[in-house]
C-alpha positions in Angstrom: 83.3 130.5 74.0 79.9 131.5 75.1 79.1 132.2 78.7 75.8 130.3 78.3 75.0 127.5 80.9 73.9 125.2 78.1 76.5 122.5 77.0 79.2 124.1 75.0 80.7 122.1 72.2 84.0 122.5 70.4 84.4 121.0 67.0 87.9 120.1 66.1 88.7 120.5 62.4 91.6 121.1 60.2 95.0 119.7 61.3 98.1 119.1 59.2 97.1 115.9 57.4 96.7 115.8 53.6 92.9 115.5 54.4 92.9 119.0 56.0 90.5 120.6 53.6 88.1 117.7 54.0 88.1 118.0 57.8 87.6 121.7 57.6 84.6 121.2 55.4 83.2 118.4 57.8 83.7 120.6 60.8 81.8 123.6 59.3 79.0 121.3 58.3 78.5 119.5 61.6 78.9 123.0 63.6 76.3 124.4 61.4 74.0 121.5 62.0 74.5 121.6 65.7 73.7 125.3 65.8 70.4 124.7 63.9 69.7 122.2 66.6 70.2 124.9 69.3 73.6 123.8 70.5 76.2 126.4 71.4 79.2 125.4 69.4 82.5 126.7 68.1 85.2 125.3 65.6 88.8 125.2 66.4 91.8 124.1 64.4 94.5 121.7 65.9 97.6 123.7 66.5 99.8 125.4 69.3 96.8 127.5 70.4 94.6 124.7 71.1 95.6 123.5 74.6 95.8 127.1 76.1 92.4 127.8 74.7 91.1 124.6 76.3 92.7 125.5 79.7 91.2 129.0 79.6 87.7 127.8 78.6 86.9 124.2 78.9 84.1 123.2 76.5 81.5 120.6 77.8 82.3 118.2 75.0 84.6 118.0 71.9 83.7 116.6 68.6 86.9 115.5 66.7 86.4 115.7 63.0 89.9 115.4 61.9 90.8 113.1 59.1 94.0 111.3 58.6 96.7 110.2 61.0 96.3 113.1 63.6 92.6 112.6 63.8 92.1 109.0 63.5 95.1 107.3 65.0 93.9 107.8 68.7 96.5 110.5 69.5 94.1 113.5 69.7 91.9 111.4 71.9 94.6 110.4 74.2 95.3 114.1 74.8 91.6 114.7 75.4 91.4 111.8 77.9 94.4 113.2 79.6 92.7 116.6 80.0 89.5 114.9 81.2 87.4 116.2 78.4 84.4 114.2 77.1 84.4 113.7 73.4 82.2 112.1 70.6 83.7 109.1 69.0 85.8 106.0 69.7 88.4 105.7 72.3 92.2 105.7 71.4 92.7 102.0 71.4 89.8 101.3 69.1 91.0 104.2 66.8 94.4 102.5 66.4 92.8 99.2 65.7 90.6 100.7 62.9 93.2 103.1 61.5 95.6 100.2 60.7 94.0 98.6 57.7 95.7 95.1 58.1 95.1 94.9 61.7 91.4 95.9 61.2 91.0 93.4 58.4 92.6 90.6 60.5 90.3 91.3 63.4 87.0 91.4 61.4 88.0 88.4 59.3 88.4 86.5 62.5 84.8 87.6 63.4 83.6 85.9 60.2 83.5 88.9 57.8 84.8 88.5 54.3 88.0 90.5 53.4 90.2 90.4 50.3 93.3 88.5 50.5 96.1 90.9 50.8 99.9 91.6 51.5 101.1 94.4 53.7 104.6 95.5 52.3 106.8 98.0 54.2 108.9 100.3 52.1 112.0 98.9 53.7 111.2 95.3 52.7 110.3 96.5 49.2 113.6 98.2 48.8 115.9 95.6 50.5 114.6 92.5 48.7 114.1 94.2 45.3 111.0 95.6 43.8 110.8 93.2 40.8 111.1 89.9 42.8 108.6 91.0 45.6 106.0 92.3 43.1 106.3 89.2 40.9 105.7 87.1 43.9 102.7 89.2 45.0 101.1 89.0 41.6 101.5 85.2 41.5 99.9 85.0 44.9 96.9 87.5 44.5 96.4 87.6 40.8 95.0 90.6 38.8 93.4 93.1 39.3 94.7 94.6 42.5 94.0 97.4 44.9 97.1 99.2 46.3 96.6 101.7 49.0 98.5 103.1 52.2 97.9 100.9 55.2 97.0 104.2 57.0 94.9 107.1 55.9 91.7 107.8 54.1 90.0 109.6 51.4 91.6 107.2 48.8 94.8 109.2 49.0 97.6 107.1 47.5 95.3 104.5 46.4 95.0 103.0 43.0 93.6 100.1 40.8 96.2 97.9 39.2 94.9 95.9 36.2 98.3 95.0 34.6 101.5 94.0 36.3 103.5 96.8 34.8 101.3 99.3 36.6 102.2 97.9 40.0 105.6 99.8 40.6 103.9 103.2 40.1 101.0 102.2 42.4 103.4 101.4 45.1 105.2 104.5 44.8 101.9 106.4 45.1 101.1 104.4 48.1 104.5 105.0 49.8 103.9 108.8 49.4 101.4 108.6 52.2 102.6 105.8 54.4 105.6 103.7 55.1 103.6 100.5 54.4 101.4 99.7 51.3 98.5 97.3 51.3 98.2 95.2 48.2 94.9 93.3 48.1 92.7 91.5 45.5 90.3 93.8 43.9 86.8 92.7 44.4 84.3 93.6 41.6 80.9 94.5 42.6 78.7 97.3 44.0 80.6 99.7 46.3 78.7 100.8 49.3 79.1 102.8 52.4 77.4 101.7 55.6 77.2 104.2 58.6 76.6 103.2 62.1 75.2 105.3 64.9 75.7 104.2 68.4 73.5 106.1 70.8 71.2 105.5 73.8 69.1 103.3 71.3 72.1 101.1 70.7 74.2 100.6 67.7 72.3 100.4 64.4 73.2 100.8 60.8 71.9 103.6 58.7 70.5 103.1 55.1 73.2 101.7 52.9 74.6 104.3 50.4 75.6 103.1 47.0 78.6 104.9 45.5 79.0 105.1 41.6 82.0 107.2 40.7 81.8 108.4 37.1 85.4 107.5 36.4 84.9 104.0 37.9 87.2 104.5 40.9 86.0 106.4 44.1 89.2 108.4 44.5 89.7 111.6 46.3 88.4 113.8 43.5 85.3 111.5 43.0 84.7 111.7 46.8 84.7 115.5 47.3 83.9 117.0 43.9 80.2 117.7 43.4 78.8 115.8 40.5 81.7 113.5 40.1 79.9 110.5 41.9 76.3 109.4 41.8 74.9 108.2 45.1 71.8 106.0 45.9 70.4 105.9 49.3 69.3 103.3 49.9 71.5 101.3 47.7 69.9 99.5 44.7 70.3 96.0 46.2 68.0 93.4 47.3 66.6 93.3 50.9 68.9 90.2 51.8 72.0 92.0 50.4 71.1 95.3 52.3 70.6 93.3 55.4 74.0 91.6 55.1 75.7 95.0 54.5 74.0 96.4 57.7 75.1 93.3 59.7 78.7 93.4 58.5 79.0 97.1 59.4 77.6 96.4 62.8 80.0 93.4 63.1 82.9 95.7 62.3 81.8 98.4 64.7 81.4 96.0 67.5 84.6 93.9 66.8 86.8 96.9 66.8 85.2 98.3 69.9 84.1 101.4 68.1 81.8 104.1 69.7 79.2 106.6 68.8 79.7 106.6 65.0 81.6 104.8 62.3 81.4 104.2 58.6 82.5 100.9 56.9 83.2 100.8 53.1 82.2 97.5 51.5 81.8 95.8 48.1 78.9 93.5 47.4 79.9 90.9 44.8 77.7 89.3 42.2 76.7 86.6 44.8 75.5 89.1 47.3 78.5 88.6 49.6 79.5 91.8 51.4 83.4 92.3 51.5 84.9 94.6 54.1 87.4 97.1 52.7 88.1 99.5 55.6 86.4 101.5 58.3 86.6 105.2 59.3 86.2 106.3 63.0 85.8 110.0 61.8 83.4 109.8 59.0 83.5 112.6 56.5 80.6 115.1 56.9 81.0 117.2 53.8 78.2 117.9 51.2 79.3 114.8 49.2 80.1 112.5 52.2 78.0 109.4 52.6 77.5 109.7 56.3 75.0 112.7 56.0 73.4 111.1 53.1 72.6 107.9 55.1 71.3 110.2 58.1 68.9 111.9 55.7 67.8 108.8 54.1 66.9 107.3 57.5 64.6 110.4 58.2 67.0 111.7 60.8 68.5 115.3 61.3 72.3 115.5 61.4 72.3 118.3 64.1 69.8 116.5 66.4 71.6 113.1 66.0 75.0 114.7 66.8 73.5 116.6 69.7 72.3 113.2 71.2 75.8 111.9 70.9 77.2 115.0 72.6 74.7 114.6 75.4 75.7 110.8 75.7 79.5 111.8 75.7 78.9 114.3 78.5 76.9 111.8 80.6 79.6 109.1 80.5 
């Protein structure tokens, strides 16, 4: 890295999760934004060369932009803590709470946030009890339509909407391809929004709510990361009361799970204006089509300057 005496930032991007490409794009975007803000920054992958490189030339701060298990389950942050390296983002224990969707939902529900009724079904249980009997029981309890997704992971990988009972077995197989446990939850109809939170020296605050309108009706991997496949509105086309409820919901999620620096909560606002929590991301996507940078811009902020402030706060603590 550079020999400058100014803070030196290392952005971690890539890794081996199915979301590697998204992570690389996020890393490049944030690194470019930091450079424009005058920060000395480099980007590194997470591989066998990383620890020797950190030992040879310690950065002032690390910005983990790794998506999927390796980047969001707390493990890489445990390593950074062991090395005594400051980093932007949540601590390991908070990451683990947020990354496990049933755990996160249970905790935020206890804090008064509305969450869809759901069943978490491990693959072993699904196999041992017999698929037909288990799925019939789930449909009787939750009704249709349903959302099926892996309990861990992001970018809607392995997720699908089930509108008829005979679609459920294939949806389970798709979810099990990405995790050992599938989450089956009631599908909430309404306006899908993403609410980003920034938590800096000014305190935790919600950025403008971003409305997500995928052309195909479902915000899957392609809709998230293919330019033109989804229409975004920032701020969302909701009334002031609904926007305020979305902001407060995201802040409640952030605080309840003990998150730090930044997060993004995915919500659905139903026809009554109630905000339902779906999941939260501790390493928000930063690509050209991601909602966090759109929220930053809608708030009249600069991504590089904002991130540089989070870097400074991480170094200070």
